[in-house]
C-alpha positions in Angstrom: 34.2 77.8 77.0 33.1 79.6 80.2 35.9 78.8 82.5 35.0 78.0 86.3 35.3 80.6 89.1 37.1 80.4 92.1 35.3 80.3 95.4 36.4 82.7 97.9 35.0 82.2 101.4 35.2 85.0 103.8 35.3 84.7 107.7 35.3 88.4 108.8 32.3 90.1 109.8 33.5 93.5 109.5 32.8 95.1 106.1 35.9 97.1 105.5 38.3 94.0 106.6 36.1 91.7 104.2 36.0 94.2 101.3 39.8 95.2 101.4 40.5 91.0 101.9 38.7 90.3 98.9 40.4 93.1 96.6 43.9 92.0 98.0 43.2 88.4 96.9 41.7 89.3 93.6 45.2 91.9 93.2 47.6 89.5 94.3 46.1 86.4 92.6 45.7 88.2 89.1 41.9 87.7 89.3 39.0 89.9 88.3 35.5 89.6 89.9 34.1 87.6 87.2 36.6 84.8 87.9 35.3 84.3 91.4 32.3 83.6 93.6 32.5 85.5 96.7 30.4 84.5 99.7 30.6 86.3 103.3 30.0 83.6 105.7 29.0 86.0 108.2 26.3 87.1 106.5 25.5 84.7 104.0 24.8 80.8 104.0 26.4 78.6 101.5 23.8 77.6 98.9 22.2 74.5 99.7 22.6 73.2 95.9 26.2 74.3 95.8 28.3 72.0 94.1 32.1 72.6 94.9 33.0 70.8 91.6 31.4 73.8 89.8 34.5 76.0 91.1 38.3 75.7 90.2 39.3 76.0 93.4 38.5 77.4 97.0 40.2 80.3 98.5 39.7 80.8 102.2 40.6 84.3 104.2 41.5 85.0 107.6 39.6 86.1 110.3 39.4 86.9 114.1 37.9 84.0 115.3 39.9 81.0 116.9 39.1 77.3 116.0 40.2 76.5 119.4 38.0 78.6 121.5 35.4 76.7 123.4 32.1 76.7 121.8 30.7 78.7 124.8 32.9 81.6 124.2 32.0 81.7 120.5 29.2 84.1 118.9 26.6 82.8 116.9 28.3 84.2 114.1 31.2 82.5 114.6 29.6 79.1 114.7 27.8 79.5 111.7 31.1 80.3 109.6 33.1 77.3 111.0 30.0 75.0 110.6 29.8 76.0 106.9 33.6 75.6 106.4 33.8 72.5 108.2 30.7 71.2 106.2 32.9 71.4 103.2 36.3 69.8 104.5 35.2 66.2 104.0 34.8 66.5 100.3 38.0 69.0 100.0 40.2 66.1 101.7 38.7 63.4 100.2 38.8 64.4 96.7 42.1 66.3 97.0 39.9 69.2 95.9 42.2 72.8 94.9 41.9 74.6 98.6 44.3 77.5 99.8 43.4 78.4 103.4 45.1 81.3 104.6 45.7 81.8 108.4 42.5 81.0 109.9 42.2 78.2 106.9 45.2 76.3 108.3 43.8 75.7 111.6 40.5 74.4 109.8 42.5 72.2 107.9 44.7 71.2 110.5 41.6 70.6 113.0 39.8 68.5 110.5 42.7 66.3 109.8 42.8 65.7 113.9 45.8 67.5 114.3 46.0 69.8 117.8 45.3 73.5 117.1 45.6 75.9 120.3 47.5 78.8 122.0 49.7 76.9 123.8 52.8 77.4 121.5 53.7 79.4 118.3 51.1 82.2 118.4 52.9 85.5 116.6 52.4 89.2 117.3 51.6 91.3 114.3 54.6 91.5 112.4 56.8 90.5 109.1 58.7 87.5 110.0 61.2 85.2 107.7 60.1 82.3 106.6 62.3 79.4 105.3 61.4 77.0 102.7 61.8 73.1 104.1 63.3 70.7 101.4 59.7 69.4 100.4 58.9 73.1 100.0 61.8 73.6 97.5 60.2 71.2 95.0 56.5 72.1 95.5 54.9 73.5 92.5 53.5 76.6 94.1 57.0 77.3 95.7 58.9 76.9 92.4 60.9 79.9 91.4 60.6 81.7 94.9 63.8 82.6 97.2 64.1 79.6 99.9 63.8 82.4 102.5 61.4 85.4 102.3 59.5 87.6 104.7 55.7 87.2 105.4 53.2 89.2 107.6 51.7 87.1 110.4 49.3 87.6 113.3 47.5 85.0 115.0 46.8 83.9 118.4 46.5 79.9 117.8 48.7 77.8 115.9 48.8 74.5 114.5 51.0 72.3 117.2 52.1 69.5 115.0 52.0 68.5 111.4 48.6 67.0 110.6 49.1 63.4 109.3 49.1 63.2 105.5 50.4 66.6 105.2 54.0 67.9 103.7 55.6 70.4 105.4 56.4 73.4 103.1 57.4 76.4 105.0 58.7 77.2 108.6 59.6 80.3 110.6 61.5 80.3 113.7 58.7 81.7 115.8 56.2 79.1 114.2 57.2 75.8 112.4 54.2 75.1 110.3 53.8 78.4 108.3 52.6 76.4 105.0 51.6 72.9 104.7 50.1 70.6 102.3 48.0 67.7 102.4 48.1 65.4 99.3 48.4 67.0 96.2 46.1 69.9 96.1 45.1 71.2 99.3 47.2 73.9 100.8 47.0 76.3 104.1 49.6 78.9 105.0 49.8 80.7 108.8 50.9 83.7 107.1 48.9 85.8 104.7 49.9 85.5 101.2 47.2 88.3 100.0 48.8 91.0 102.7 51.4 93.5 101.8 52.0 96.7 104.1 49.3 98.6 102.9 46.9 95.6 103.6 48.4 95.0 107.0 47.8 98.7 107.8 44.1 98.6 107.0 44.0 95.4 109.5 46.2 96.8 112.2 43.6 99.8 112.4 40.6 97.6 112.4 41.6 95.0 114.9 43.3 97.1 117.5 40.9 96.2 120.1 40.6 92.6 119.4 43.5 91.6 121.8 46.3 91.1 119.3 48.3 94.0 120.6 47.9 97.0 122.8 45.9 99.6 121.1 48.4 102.0 121.7 51.2 100.2 119.7 48.7 100.3 116.3 50.6 103.5 115.2 54.2 101.9 115.9 53.1 98.6 114.3 51.8 100.3 111.3 55.2 102.2 110.8 57.1 99.1 111.3 55.0 97.0 108.5 55.5 99.9 106.1 59.3 99.4 106.7 59.1 95.9 105.4 59.0 94.8 101.5 57.0 92.1 101.8 55.9 90.9 98.4 56.7 87.1 98.0 54.0 85.6 99.5 51.8 87.0 97.1 53.3 85.2 94.4 52.1 81.8 96.2 48.4 83.2 95.8 49.2 83.8 92.2 50.7 80.5 91.6 47.6 78.8 93.1 45.6 80.4 90.8 47.5 79.9 87.9 48.0 76.3 88.6 44.2 75.7 89.2 42.3 78.0 86.8 40.2 76.3 84.7 
C-alpha cells in the first residue's frame, strides 16, 4: 500500500534558500523526496484539482515576507504566496488536518484565527534563544521526551501578539512568548525554525544579509555566533511531527 506524502509548501523566492530549506526538512524530518510533494509557491501554483486529504500532513517553511505588511508594500509574488496558503487554512483548521507551520507559518495560522500579528512586540534578531516548555507543552506528544528547555534559532520582524482563540501555548522564550502553539489536536506552528542547525542558518544569514534583519556588516559575526551554539533539539519536533502523521 502506497503511503501518503507530506505536502511541503515553500515561500522563499531565492532558489538557494528554498533548496537548502527543503533539504533540511528532509534531513531533520527523516524523509526522502518520494515521501513528499514539494511546491515552491513563488513560482508554482497549487494544482486546481489538489485534495489536501491526499497528503499525510502539510509543512510550511519560512520566508522573508511578513503577514502584517500592508498590501501595497507586498510584491506580486508575496501576494500570490499568501493567497495560496490562506486558501488552504479554512480546511486545515476546520478539519484539524496535520499542519506544521515554521516561522512564517505561525503568522499565517494566528492571522487566520483572528489574532494580532505585527511588529509592535516580540521580534527577535538572528540568534539562538533559550526556549521553555509550558505545562501544556510538557504533555504534548510532539514534545514528549524533549528537555523542558532548549536552544532554537530565530530571526523574525513580526510576531504573534496574543494566543489565538482555541490554541494551546506549548513553548515560550523570554524575548517572544509564543514560540510554539497548537490549535485543536493536530495543527501546530513554531516561531523558531525546527529544521535549522548552525549550518542551515549560516546559509540564510549569507543570503538574507541585505533584507533588513541585521546590518550586513554583522553577517560574519552572526555566523560565528551561530556555530558556537549546539542547536539540535528543535529538529526532533519536526521528526516527531513526521513520525506521528506518517501514513
